[in-house]
C-alpha positions as a Markdown table, in Angstrom:
| # | Residue | x | y | z |
|---|---|---|---|---|
| 1 | Met | -5.4 | 6.5 | 24.3 |
| 2 | Asn | -8.6 | 8.0 | 23.0 |
| 3 | His | -9.6 | 5.1 | 20.8 |
| 4 | Asn | -13.4 | 4.6 | 20.8 |
| 5 | Tyr | -13.0 | 1.1 | 20.2 |
| 6 | Tyr | -10.9 | 0.0 | 23.1 |
| 7 | Leu | -12.9 | 2.4 | 25.6 |
| 8 | Lys | -15.8 | 0.0 | 25.1 |
| 9 | Ser | -16.3 | -3.1 | 27.2 |
| 10 | Asn | -15.2 | -6.6 | 26.2 |
| 11 | Lys | -19.0 | -7.4 | 25.6 |
| 12 | Lys | -19.5 | -4.5 | 23.4 |
| 13 | Gln | -16.4 | -5.1 | 21.5 |
| 14 | Asn | -17.6 | -8.7 | 20.7 |
| 15 | Gln | -20.9 | -7.5 | 19.7 |
| 16 | Ile | -19.2 | -5.2 | 17.1 |
| 17 | Gln | -17.2 | -7.8 | 15.6 |
| 18 | Ile | -20.1 | -10.4 | 15.4 |
| 19 | Lys | -22.2 | -7.6 | 13.7 |
| 20 | Ile | -19.3 | -7.1 | 11.1 |
| 21 | Gly | -19.1 | -10.7 | 10.6 |
| 22 | Ile | -22.9 | -11.2 | 10.1 |
| 23 | Val | -23.0 | -8.2 | 7.6 |
| 24 | Ala | -19.9 | -9.8 | 5.5 |
| 25 | Phe | -21.6 | -13.1 | 5.7 |
| 26 | Phe | -24.9 | -12.0 | 4.2 |
| 27 | Phe | -23.4 | -9.6 | 1.6 |
| 28 | Asn | -21.5 | -12.5 | 0.2 |
| 29 | Leu | -24.5 | -15.0 | 0.4 |
| 30 | Ile | -26.3 | -12.5 | -1.8 |
| 31 | Val | -23.3 | -12.2 | -4.2 |
| 32 | Leu | -23.4 | -16.3 | -4.1 |
| 33 | Ala | -27.1 | -16.2 | -5.2 |
| 34 | Leu | -26.2 | -13.7 | -8.1 |
| 35 | Ser | -23.4 | -15.9 | -9.1 |
| 36 | Ile | -25.5 | -19.0 | -9.4 |
| 37 | Val | -28.2 | -17.2 | -11.4 |
| 38 | Ser | -25.6 | -15.5 | -13.8 |
| 39 | Gly | -23.1 | -18.3 | -13.8 |
| 40 | Leu | -20.3 | -15.7 | -13.0 |
| 41 | Tyr | -18.7 | -17.5 | -10.2 |
| 42 | Ile | -15.8 | -15.0 | -10.3 |
| 43 | Leu | -18.2 | -12.5 | -8.7 |
| 44 | Leu | -18.2 | -14.7 | -5.4 |
| 45 | Leu | -14.4 | -15.0 | -5.6 |
| 46 | Leu | -13.9 | -11.1 | -5.9 |
| 47 | Ser | -16.6 | -10.4 | -3.2 |
| 48 | Ile | -15.0 | -12.8 | -0.7 |
| 49 | Thr | -11.5 | -11.4 | -1.4 |
| 50 | Ile | -12.6 | -7.8 | -1.1 |
| 51 | Thr | -14.9 | -8.3 | 2.2 |
| 52 | Leu | -11.9 | -10.3 | 3.8 |
| 53 | Ser | -9.6 | -7.2 | 3.0 |
| 54 | Ile | -12.0 | -4.9 | 4.4 |
| 55 | Ile | -13.1 | -6.6 | 7.7 |
| 56 | Ala | -9.6 | -8.2 | 8.5 |
| 57 | Pro | -8.3 | -5.3 | 10.6 |
| 58 | Phe | -11.5 | -5.2 | 12.7 |
| 59 | Phe | -10.5 | -8.8 | 13.9 |
| 60 | Asp | -6.7 | -8.9 | 13.6 |
| 61 | Ile | -5.5 | -5.8 | 15.1 |
| 62 | Pro | -7.4 | -6.1 | 18.4 |
| 63 | Thr | -6.4 | -9.6 | 18.6 |
| 64 | Leu | -2.7 | -8.8 | 17.9 |
| 65 | Lys | -2.8 | -5.9 | 20.3 |
| 66 | Lys | -4.3 | -8.3 | 23.1 |
| 67 | Asn | -1.4 | -10.6 | 22.4 |
| 68 | Gly | 1.2 | -8.2 | 22.8 |
| 69 | Lys | 2.3 | -8.4 | 19.2 |
| 70 | Leu | 1.2 | -5.0 | 18.3 |
| 71 | Thr | 1.4 | -1.6 | 20.4 |
| 72 | Tyr | -0.4 | 1.6 | 20.0 |
| 73 | Tyr | 1.8 | 4.5 | 20.5 |
| 74 | Ser | -0.9 | 6.9 | 19.5 |
| 75 | Ser | -4.5 | 6.2 | 18.5 |
| 76 | Leu | -3.3 | 6.1 | 14.8 |
| 77 | Phe | 0.2 | 4.8 | 15.1 |
| 78 | Ile | 0.9 | 1.0 | 15.7 |
| 79 | Ala | 4.4 | -0.7 | 16.0 |
| 80 | Glu | 5.1 | -4.3 | 15.6 |
| 81 | Lys | 7.1 | -6.1 | 18.2 |
| 82 | Glu | 10.7 | -5.8 | 17.6 |
| 83 | Lys | 12.3 | -8.5 | 15.4 |
| 84 | Asn | 15.9 | -8.8 | 14.6 |
| 85 | Gly | 16.7 | -5.4 | 15.7 |
| 86 | Lys | 13.9 | -3.6 | 13.5 |
| 87 | Ile | 10.6 | -2.4 | 14.5 |
| 88 | Ile | 7.9 | -2.1 | 11.8 |
| 89 | Ile | 5.5 | 0.8 | 12.3 |
| 90 | His | 2.2 | 1.3 | 10.7 |
| 91 | Gly | -0.2 | 4.3 | 10.4 |
| 92 | Gly | -3.8 | 3.7 | 11.4 |
| 93 | Ser | -5.8 | 1.0 | 9.7 |
| 94 | Leu | -9.4 | 1.3 | 8.3 |
| 95 | Phe | -10.4 | -0.2 | 11.7 |
| 96 | Asp | -8.7 | 2.8 | 13.6 |
| 97 | Tyr | -10.1 | 5.3 | 11.1 |
| 98 | Val | -13.7 | 4.2 | 11.6 |
| 99 | Phe | -13.2 | 4.5 | 15.5 |
| 100 | Val | -11.0 | 7.3 | 16.0 |
| 101 | Ile | -11.4 | 10.1 | 13.3 |
| 102 | Asp | -14.2 | 12.6 | 14.2 |
| 103 | Lys | -16.9 | 12.5 | 11.6 |
| 104 | Lys | -17.3 | 16.2 | 12.0 |
| 105 | Leu | -13.9 | 17.3 | 10.6 |
| 106 | Asn | -13.5 | 18.2 | 7.1 |
| 107 | Gly | -10.8 | 16.7 | 4.8 |
| 108 | Lys | -7.8 | 19.2 | 5.5 |
| 109 | Gln | -8.6 | 18.9 | 9.2 |
| 110 | Arg | -8.7 | 15.0 | 9.1 |
| 111 | Thr | -5.4 | 14.9 | 7.2 |
| 112 | Asn | -3.8 | 17.2 | 9.7 |
| 113 | Phe | -5.3 | 15.1 | 12.4 |
| 114 | Ile | -3.9 | 11.8 | 10.9 |
| 115 | Leu | -0.4 | 13.4 | 10.5 |
| 116 | Gln | -0.4 | 14.7 | 14.0 |
| 117 | Lys | -1.2 | 11.4 | 15.5 |
| 118 | Tyr | 1.4 | 9.9 | 13.4 |
| 119 | Leu | 4.0 | 12.3 | 14.8 |
| 120 | Glu | 2.8 | 11.8 | 18.3 |
| 121 | Gly | 3.2 | 8.1 | 18.0 |
| 122 | Leu | 6.6 | 8.3 | 16.5 |
| 123 | Leu | 7.7 | 10.6 | 19.6 |
| 124 | Asn | 6.1 | 8.2 | 22.1 |
| 125 | Leu | 8.1 | 5.3 | 20.3 |
| 126 | Ile | 11.4 | 7.1 | 20.6 |
| 127 | Asp | 10.8 | 8.0 | 24.2 |
| 128 | Thr | 9.9 | 4.1 | 24.9 |
| 129 | Cys | 13.2 | 3.0 | 23.1 |
| 130 | Val | 15.3 | 5.5 | 25.0 |
| 131 | Lys | 13.7 | 4.7 | 28.2 |
| 132 | Asn | 14.4 | 1.1 | 27.6 |
| 133 | Asp | 18.0 | 1.7 | 26.4 |
| 134 | Asn | 16.9 | 0.2 | 23.1 |
| 135 | Thr | 18.3 | 2.9 | 20.7 |
| 136 | Ser | 20.2 | 0.7 | 18.3 |
| 137 | Val | 17.0 | -0.5 | 16.4 |
| 138 | Lys | 15.9 | 0.3 | 13.0 |
| 139 | Ile | 12.4 | 1.7 | 12.1 |
| 140 | Lys | 10.5 | 0.7 | 9.0 |
| 141 | Gly | 7.1 | 1.5 | 7.8 |
| 142 | Thr | 5.0 | 2.1 | 4.8 |
| 143 | Thr | 2.6 | 5.1 | 4.3 |
| 144 | Tyr | 0.5 | 7.5 | 2.0 |
| 145 | Ile | 0.2 | 10.3 | 4.6 |
| 146 | Leu | 3.8 | 11.5 | 4.7 |
| 147 | Asn | 5.3 | 13.1 | 1.6 |
| 148 | Asp | 9.1 | 12.9 | 0.9 |
| 149 | Arg | 9.7 | 16.2 | 2.0 |
| 150 | Thr | 8.3 | 16.0 | 5.4 |
| 151 | Ala | 9.6 | 12.3 | 5.6 |
| 152 | Asn | 13.3 | 13.7 | 5.1 |
| 153 | Lys | 12.7 | 16.5 | 7.6 |
| 154 | Ile | 11.9 | 14.1 | 10.4 |
| 155 | Gly | 14.8 | 11.7 | 9.6 |
| 156 | Leu | 12.9 | 9.1 | 7.4 |
| 157 | Lys | 14.7 | 7.7 | 4.5 |
| 158 | Ile | 12.7 | 6.7 | 1.4 |
| 159 | Ile | 13.5 | 3.2 | 0.1 |
| 160 | Lys | 12.1 | 1.2 | -2.7 |
| 161 | Thr | 8.7 | -0.8 | -1.8 |
| 162 | Asp | 9.7 | -4.3 | -2.2 |
| 163 | Phe | 7.5 | -6.7 | -4.3 |
| 164 | Ile | 5.9 | -8.6 | -1.3 |
| 165 | Gln | 4.6 | -5.2 | 0.0 |
| 166 | Lys | 3.3 | -4.2 | -3.4 |
| 167 | Leu | 1.5 | -7.5 | -3.5 |
| 168 | Val | -0.2 | -7.0 | -0.2 |
| 169 | Leu | -1.1 | -3.3 | -1.0 |
| 170 | Thr | -2.7 | -4.4 | -4.3 |
| 171 | Tyr | -4.8 | -7.2 | -2.5 |
| 172 | Asn | -5.8 | -4.4 | 0.0 |
| 173 | Tyr | -6.6 | -1.8 | -2.5 |
| 174 | Val | -10.3 | -1.6 | -1.7 |
| 175 | Asn | -9.3 | -1.3 | 2.0 |
| 176 | Val | -6.8 | 1.4 | 1.2 |
| 177 | Leu | -9.3 | 3.1 | -1.0 |
| 178 | Ile | -11.9 | 3.4 | 1.7 |
| 179 | Ser | -9.4 | 4.4 | 4.3 |
| 180 | Asn | -8.1 | 7.2 | 1.8 |
| 181 | Ser | -11.7 | 8.3 | 1.2 |
| 182 | Ile | -12.3 | 8.6 | 4.9 |
| 183 | Ala | -9.2 | 10.6 | 5.4 |
| 184 | Lys | -10.3 | 13.1 | 2.6 |
| 185 | Arg | -13.9 | 13.1 | 3.6 |
| 186 | Lys | -14.7 | 12.2 | -0.2 |
| 187 | Ile | -14.2 | 9.3 | -2.7 |
| 188 | Ser | -10.4 | 9.4 | -3.2 |
| 189 | Phe | -8.7 | 6.7 | -5.4 |
| 190 | Pro | -5.2 | 6.2 | -3.9 |
| 191 | Lys | -2.3 | 6.3 | -6.4 |
| 192 | Met | -0.2 | 3.2 | -5.6 |
| 193 | Asn | 3.0 | 5.2 | -6.6 |
| 194 | Asn | 2.4 | 7.7 | -3.8 |
| 195 | Ile | 2.7 | 5.1 | -1.3 |
| 196 | Arg | 6.2 | 5.2 | 0.3 |
| 197 | Thr | 8.3 | 2.9 | 2.2 |
| 198 | Phe | 10.9 | 4.4 | 4.5 |
| 199 | Glu | 13.5 | 3.3 | 6.8 |
| 200 | Ser | 15.7 | 5.0 | 9.7 |
| 201 | Glu | 18.0 | 4.4 | 12.5 |
| 202 | Leu | 16.2 | 5.5 | 15.8 |
| 203 | Asn | 19.3 | 7.5 | 16.6 |
| 204 | Glu | 18.5 | 9.5 | 13.5 |
| 205 | Leu | 15.2 | 10.1 | 14.7 |
| 206 | Ile | 16.4 | 11.1 | 18.2 |
| 207 | Glu | 18.4 | 13.9 | 16.7 |
| 208 | Arg | 15.3 | 15.1 | 14.9 |
| 209 | Lys | 13.2 | 14.7 | 17.8 |
| 210 | Glu | 12.7 | 18.6 | 18.6 |
| 211 | Phe | 11.9 | 19.2 | 15.2 |
| 212 | Ile | 9.3 | 16.4 | 15.2 |
| 213 | Arg | 7.7 | 17.7 | 18.6 |
| 214 | Glu | 7.6 | 21.3 | 17.2 |
| 215 | Leu | 5.7 | 20.1 | 14.0 |
| 216 | Asn | 3.5 | 17.9 | 16.3 |
| 217 | Asn | 2.6 | 20.8 | 18.4 |
| 218 | Lys | 2.0 | 23.1 | 15.5 |
| 219 | Leu | -0.4 | 20.6 | 14.0 |
| 220 | Lys | -2.3 | 20.4 | 17.4 |
| 221 | Asn | -2.5 | 24.1 | 17.4 |
| 222 | Thr | -3.7 | 24.1 | 13.8 |
| 223 | Ile | -6.4 | 21.5 | 14.5 |
| 224 | Ala | -7.4 | 23.2 | 17.8 |
| 225 | Asn | -8.0 | 26.5 | 16.0 |
| 226 | Thr | -10.0 | 25.0 | 13.1 |
| 227 | Val | -12.3 | 22.7 | 15.0 |
């Protein structure tokens, strides 16, 4: 897996996390000083909430991966450990975008790259489940990369996003904003109603496997010819 963070030594990884923690600490320290001077302590509350939302993936995801609770099926496609016959999948987080996406790519190239890695991860997940004779599981996830048409074509059914998920997304709005802006290579405010939750039986994805593979290869060729 070509992920620049995990290719680094443990020492380098720790140094990155320490630097992120220090920057977040001093940023909030400055906001604390401004809050005291202005008397607007809500500024500190907002600052802590936002910075925690932004830096959390840089600590949580490597830890969960190390503990076996998260598995990468591509550099921008992660799955939680199966629970009650269901596998929750995620596209790349802000953490992954920072270390995986080539800064030289333009907005369209980045979007294609993210989608291609998503499809690549989905194929690898299918292959793993088939290999382990675990094809009765359900797949569920939330994304703003796939549109309804593409999702339906690859066998994903759009379902209503539940209240808890909406609450989590609202809390992480700044995180999603930064991720979306990296993906588009410009400031891009995400429309929360464009975020989709989907669910599918793995067997349905297996039936669409060849189509997913063809779309994945098509995107790979498109990226290779434009870089």
